[in-house]
N, C-alpha and C positions, 0 to 999 in steps of 0.2 A: 572592349577596353574603353571606348568612348563613354559608355554608361558609367563605368567606374570613375572616370575623371569628372563627369558631371556630378556624381554623388559626392565626391571629395570636395569639389568647389562649393557645392551647396552647404556641406557640413562646415567648411571654413568660414563661410559667410555668417552662419548661425552661431558658431563657436569661436570665441577669442583664442589666441594662441595659448594662453595660460589656463584655458578652461580644463577643469577636471574631466568633463564630458569628452572633450577632444582627446585628452590623454588616454582615457579608457578606450575610446574608439581606436586610436592608433595601436595601443597595446593588443587589443583583440584582433585587429587587422594583421599585425605582425605575427601573432601567435597562430592565426588561422591560415594565412596565405603562405608564409615562409615554409612551414612544414610541408604544405601541399606541393610547392615547387620543388623542394628537396626530394620528396617522395617521387614526384614525376621524373626528375632528373635521374634518380636512383633506378627507377623502373627501366628507363631507356638504356642507361648504362649497363644494368644487369642483363637486359635482353641482348645487347651487343656482345657482352662477354660470353654469355651462354651460347649465342648463335655461332660465334667464332669457334668456341670450344666444340660444339656439336659438328660444325662443318669440318674441323680438323680431324675429329674422331671418325666421322663417316668416310672421309677421303683416305685417311690412314688405313682404315679397314680394307678398302678396295685396293689400295696400293700394295698391301701385304699379300693379297691374293695374287696380284700380278707378279710380285717378287717371288712367290712360291712357284708360279708358272715358269719364271725365268730360271730358277734353280732346277726345277724338274726337267726342263728341256736343255740344260747345260748351255744356256744362251751366252753367258759371259765366257765360259771356258772355250766353247767352239769359236766364239768371236776372236778370242786371244790366240788360239792355235790356227785359225784360218779355216776351220772346217765349216762347211755349209750347213745351215739350219733347214730343216724340212719346210717346204712351202706352207704346209698346213699350220705348223707351230708358229712360224713367223707371222702368218696372217692373223692368227688368233691373238698373239701378243700385241701386234700393231693395232688390231681392232680394239682391244681392251684399252690400250693407252690413248688412242684417238677418241674413244668414247668418254674416257675420264676427262680428257682435255676439253672436249666439246661440252660435256655435261657441266663442268665447273668453270667454263670459260677461262681455261688456264693453259699451262705448259708443263710437260713432263720431260725430264732428261735422265738418261741412265748413264751412270759414270762407273767405270771399272776401277780395279785396285790401283791402276796406274794414273788415276785422275783424268782419264781420257773419256770424252763424251761418246758413248757408243750409239745412243739413239736420242734424238731431239724431235719432239712432235712439231716444232716450228721449222725443222730442217735448216737451222741456222748454225748451230754450234757443233754439229757432228764432226768427229775427228779432232776437235780442239781439246786443249787441256783445261780443266775446270778445278781450280784450287781455291777453296774458300773456307772460312772458319767453320761454317755449318757442316760442310762436306767432311772436313778433317775430323770434327767431333763425332760425326755419324760413323766413320770408320773405326772410331774408338768405342762405339757402342752406345752413343748418346743420341736420342731422338730430339731434334731441334725443330721448333716451329715459331715463326715470327709473324706478327700481324702489323703490317704497314698501313695504318689508317690514312695517312696523308696521300700515298700513291695508289691506294685501293686494291691491295692484294694480300694474300696470305702465303707465306713461303714455308715449306716444311721439307724435312729429309726423312727418307725411309730406308733402313738398311736392308740389303739383299743378303740374307743369312743362309750360309751353306752349312747345314748341320752334319754333313757326311765328310767334311774336310779334316776332322780330327777325331780322336778316340774319346775325348772327354764328353762329347754330346752337347757341349755348349754352343757349338757352331762358330763359324768364322765369317766375318763380313767381307764378302767378295765383291761387293759393289754397293752403290748408293743411288737411290732414286730422288732427284731434286725436283720438287714440284712447286709450282706457283699457280694459285687459283684466284679468281676474281671474287671480290666481296660485294659485287653490285646487287645481288639479291638481298644481302644483309642491309646494305644502304637503303634500298628501296623499301624494305620492311620497316627500317628505322624511321624513314620519312613519314610513312603511314602512321607509325606509332607516335611520332612526335606531333603530328597533326591532331591525333586523338587526345594525346596528353594535353596539348594546348587548349583544345575545346573543353576538356574536363577542368583544366586549371582556370579557364575563363569563367566557366559556370561556378566553380568553387569560389573564385574571387568575388563574383557578384553576390553569391549567397553569404559569404563571410562579411562583405561590406554591409549588406543589408542587416545581417544579424548584429554586427558590431554597432551600427547606428542605433538600432532598436534597443540593444542591451545597454549601451552607454547612456542613452536617454532615460531608460527605465532605472538604471542604477543611480543616476544623479537626480532623479525626480524628487526624492525626499529632501535633498539639499535645496532644491528650488522651492519646495514647500516651506522650508525653514526661512529662506530669504523672503518669501511673500508674507509669512507670518510676522517676521521682524519688521517689514515695511508697514504692515497694518498697525503694529504697535507704535511705530514711529509716527505714523500719520494720525494716530489717535482713534483708529476704528475698533480697537479691542483693548481690553485691560486685563483679561484673564491670561494665565500662563499658557504657553504653547506646548504642544505634544506631537512629536513625530517619531513613533517607536519602531521605525522600519529596520534600522541597524543599531548596533551598540554604539557606533560613532555618533549617529544622529541623536541618540539618547543622551550621550555625554555632552554634546554641543548644546542641546536644548536645555539640559539641566543647568549647565553653566550660564546660559542666557537667562533662564528663569531666575537663577540666584542673583544675576546682575540686575534684572528687572526689579526684583524684590528690593534690592539695595537702592536702586534709583528711586523707587516709590517711597522707601523709608526716608531717603535724603530729601525728596520733594516734600513729603509731609513734615520733616524736620525743618526744612526751609520755610514752609508756610507757617509752622508753629513759631519759628524763630522771628519771622516778620511780625506775627501777631503779638508775640511777647515783647519785642522791641517797641512796637507801637504802644502797647499797654504800659510798659515801664516808663517810657518817655512822656506819655500822656498824663500819667497819674500825678507826678510832681507839678506839671503845668496846670492841671486842674486845681490842685491845692493852692497854687500861687494865684490863680484866677479868682478862686473863692475868697481867699484872704484879701486880695486887692479890692474886690467888689464890696466886701464887708467894710473895709476902711472908707471906700468912697461913699457908701450908703450912710455913714455916720458923719454928719457935718461937723459936729462939735466933739469928736472923740478925744479923750484925754491922751496926753503924751505917753503915759504908761501903756495904754492899749496899743498906740502906734508902735511903741518899742517891741511889745510882745508879738504883734503881728509881723513886724519886720524881721524879728528873729526867726519866726516860723518860715517866712518867705526865704530867708538866707539858708535855713536848713534844707528846704526843698530844692533850692538852687544847688547846694553842695551835693545833694543826692543825685540830681540830674547830671552834675558834672562827673560824679563817680561812674555813673552808667555810661556816659559818653566816652570817658577815659578808657574804661574796660572794653568798650566796643572798638575803639581805635586800636587798642592793643591786640584784640582778636584779628582785626583786618590786617594790621601790620604783620602779625604772625603768619596768617594765611598767604599773604602776598610775598613775604620775604622769608620763607621757610628755610632757605639755604644761607641766609645772612647770619652766620655764626662767627663770633669772635672767640676763638679757642685759645686759651692760655693754660699753663700749669698752675693749679690752684690747690692750696692747703685746705682740704675740706674740713678738718677739725677746727681750724681757726675761723673759717667762714661760718660754720654752724654756731660756734660760741658768740661770734659777733651778732648774728641774727637773733639768737636767744637773748642777748644783752639788750637789744632794741625792743624786744617784745615782752620782757619781764614786767615793765611798768603796767602794761595792759593786763597781764595776768594777776598782778597784785591787787588791782581794783576788784577782781572777782575772787580774790584769795585762792588763786589756782597756783599750785606749785609746779614749776618747770624744771625738769631734771634732764641732764645730758650725760649719756653713757657711751664712751668710745672704747671699742675693743682694741684698736690699734691706730697708729698714725696713717692717714690716707692722703695721698696726693694724686690728682687726676687731671686729665685734659678736658676742660669744660668751658662753656660760656658762663663766666662768673655772674653776669647780670641775670641771665635766665635761670641759673641754678639758685641764685638768691631769691628770685621771684617764686620758684617752686617751693623752696623750704619755708619762705615767709608765709605764703598762702596756706600751706598745710598746718604749720604751727599756729598761725593766727586763727584758723578755723577751729583747731583743737581747743584753743582758749575760749573763743567766742561761744562755741556750742557745747561748753562744759557746764558742769554743775558747780554751785558755790562750794568752796573748800575742796575742790577736785584736784586733779593732777594731770600733767602732760609729760610724757617721757619720750625723749629723742635718742635713738640708738644708731650708732654708726659702726659699720663693719665692712670688710672687703676680702676678696679672694684674689687670685692671680689675674682675673679678667674684669670683674665688676666691683663697684662699691655699692653698698646698700644702706639706705637711710630709712629708718622705721619710726614713724610718729604715732604714738599711742596716746589715748586719753580716756578719762573716766566720765565722758560726757553723756549726752542724751541718746547717742547711737543713731543708726539708720535702719529703717524697716527693710526687711529682706527684699521686698518687691521694688524697692527704690534704689538699691545698690548699683544696678547696671545702668541707671539713668542719671546718676549724680554728676557725671562729667558732661552732660548735655547742656547746651547754652540756655540760660534762664530757668533751668530746672531747680525747683526747691522742694525739699521734703516737707518743711513746715513754713508756708509762705508768710504767715503772720509773724512768726518768731524771727524769720529772716529779715523782715522789714524793720522789726524792732531793733535789731543789732546792725542794721544798715547794709545788709548783703544785697548784691546785684544779681546773683545767680550765674555769674560769669567766671568767678575765681577758679573753680576746678576745671572748667573748660580750657582756660588759659594755661593752667598748670599742666594738664595732660598734653596739650600741644607742645609746651616747652620740653617735657620729658621725651616725647616722640622725636623732637628735633635732635636730641642727644642720642638717638637710637636706643632709648631705654624703655622700661616698662613701669607701670604704676598699678598696684593691686590694692583692693580694699577688703577688709574683714570687719564686720560690725555686728553687734547684738543690740537691739533696741533697748534703751534704758540702762545699758551697761558700759557703752563706749565703743570706740572705733579704732582701727589700726590701718594707717596708710603706709604702704611699703613702696619705695622708689628704688629701682635698680638701674644703674647707669654704667656703661663701659668706662674703665680707667683710661683707655686710649681712644680718642675720638676718631671715627672712621668716616671720612667724607663720602657723600653719595657719588 
């Protein structure tokens, strides 16, 4: 047992309380040891029951022989009538009873039909009246046996059956043999058996504890390899995906981690690209301003018209820089205050008409027709400022990236859960390989054309963020050279996170 305690203490030192390894160990320990102890206790108990049953059967068999001798010698009849029993018969019967009493370390009493003790091997109760439940039941034909484990004896009754007393042949109980025998031999054997069972249980416990430790460590080793692999990734020692195909569970965990790792790498690459794009976008106007300023400084006697032209170009570059910074601030604010929503009930039809009214002058410059088609009146719980930003960006892009004499169509519809705003145009379209990237920050399909119309490459990123804040979705369908369709789907009732 000391060995087991030492093993458990060692295991507790190496395994935290919430460790899967410790829990597997405890489970295997319980499953291995508890059944062993139950089986051991069952074996001892079964032995005791069988030993008592065999002892009762053996003694009853010998008592029935003595009972037959009593009947054949008319022992009870002669005792009742006062006739003397032959010396030989009396000696034989007494010897048999004494032998039984000595053999089983017990006591035998013969009781006649008047409940009088005829013979007592202890010579204590002879001539006395013995009335007990067991004796009464035995006179009625029931054999009774009781095992008193606490006091260490087995008590039984044996009927003395006289088959010649009536004509039915069933016999009449003319007397009872009340016998008490010691269970010391059974107890001694049980002590030996208990010691052996204890030795076996101790060996079993040691084996089970050892197997449980080895098995629990082996079963959790794949998870430890996952932990080490993740640490290596975190410390930067490895970049490739990890693989631990030992169990289905480890495969699922590793797959989930690899997907997360892939996502983190994508985000890291996106962050690096974003920083590079920001640096480039902010540096380009500054470079132009620097070149224009240096050109003016290099010309000592430059005419006023040239100064004016250069200052207009500088002002244009400053405006471009300001637009980039404004959009960047909008993105930062959107990321940091994603839960800062001012939700009100808004008439979406009225809001769309107001936005189109503001943007139609821009459309007229390119001779682009803007059409609004509403299927029904729509009222929704939205952030009016952010929804205005969403629709303005989409319609403005549809106008800017359109062809001359083209069209822009805005369709509004709703069901019992969502309202849908679809912005279609007849513009230049988006290449198929660029559709999934257009909402990335600073991504442009045609960089030269975007700069001509003053785009910063942040509009759709801001738009998508605002849609997600409304728990909505934005999808894009486009054919290069034919036009694009942006579909925004937003819940009618805002659900806070």
